[in-house]
C-alpha positions as CSV (number, residue, x, y, z in Angstrom):
1,X,0.0,0.0,0.0
2,X,2.8,2.4,1.0
3,X,4.7,1.8,-2.3
4,X,1.5,2.5,-4.3
5,X,1.1,5.8,-2.6
6,X,4.7,6.7,-3.2
7,X,4.5,5.7,-6.9
8,X,1.3,7.8,-7.3
9,X,2.9,10.8,-5.6
10,X,6.1,10.5,-7.8
11,X,3.9,10.2,-11.0
12,X,1.9,13.3,-9.9
13,X,5.1,15.3,-9.2
14,X,6.6,14.3,-12.6
15,X,3.4,15.3,-14.4
16,X,3.2,18.7,-12.7
17,X,6.9,19.3,-13.5
18,X,6.4,18.5,-17.1
19,X,3.3,20.7,-17.5
20,X,4.9,23.6,-15.6
21,X,8.1,23.4,-17.6
22,X,6.4,23.5,-21.0
23,X,6.1,26.8,-22.9
24,X,3.1,27.9,-24.9
25,X,3.1,27.5,-28.6
26,X,4.6,30.4,-30.5
27,X,2.4,32.2,-33.0
28,X,4.0,33.0,-36.3
29,X,2.6,35.0,-39.1
30,X,3.6,33.3,-42.3
31,X,3.6,35.3,-45.6
32,X,1.0,33.2,-47.5
33,X,-2.6,32.3,-46.7
34,X,-4.8,29.6,-48.2
35,X,-8.2,31.2,-48.9
36,X,-11.5,30.3,-50.5
37,X,-15.2,30.0,-50.0
38,X,-15.0,27.4,-47.2
39,X,-12.0,28.9,-45.4
40,X,-12.7,32.7,-45.3
41,X,-10.3,35.6,-44.9
42,X,-7.4,35.7,-43.8
43,X,-7.7,31.9,-44.1
44,X,-5.1,29.3,-43.2
45,X,-1.9,31.4,-42.9
46,X,0.6,28.6,-42.2
47,X,2.6,28.6,-45.4
48,X,6.1,30.0,-45.7
49,X,6.3,29.8,-49.5
50,X,3.9,30.4,-52.3
51,X,4.7,26.9,-53.7
52,X,3.7,25.2,-50.4
53,X,0.4,27.2,-50.4
54,X,-0.4,26.4,-54.0
55,X,0.4,22.7,-53.5
56,X,-2.1,22.6,-50.6
57,X,-4.7,24.5,-52.7
58,X,-4.4,22.2,-55.7
59,X,-7.6,20.4,-56.5
60,X,-9.6,22.0,-53.6
61,X,-11.0,25.1,-55.4
62,X,-8.9,27.4,-53.1
63,X,-6.3,30.0,-53.9
64,X,-3.3,31.6,-52.2
65,X,-2.9,35.2,-51.2
66,X,-0.5,37.4,-49.1
67,X,-1.1,37.3,-45.4
68,X,-2.4,40.8,-44.4
69,X,-1.0,40.5,-40.9
70,X,2.4,39.7,-42.4
71,X,2.3,42.3,-45.1
72,X,0.8,45.1,-43.1
73,X,2.0,44.2,-39.6
74,X,3.2,46.7,-37.1
75,X,5.1,49.3,-38.9
76,X,8.1,51.0,-37.5
77,X,7.4,54.6,-36.4
78,X,9.9,57.0,-37.7
79,X,11.2,59.4,-35.1
80,X,11.5,63.0,-36.0
81,X,14.7,64.7,-35.2
82,X,14.2,68.2,-34.0
83,X,17.2,70.4,-34.2
84,X,17.5,73.6,-32.4
85,X,19.2,76.2,-34.6
């Protein structure tokens, strides 16, 4: 009985350590999105090349387009330099 409790406790500690040590999935904005009537806009934006996207769209009545979040993402603000003359 005692060994079963110890084994359960060890398994619980190992599970908690594994869950606590894992990091969340990183979200990436890839440059190409698979779009169509059934998928919508922006669609499935998980393609790093146009060829990958077109291969996935082939025979499905879908098309590929540029990911708007990738193309028009956060733009750098230009700082104005004020000079005192």
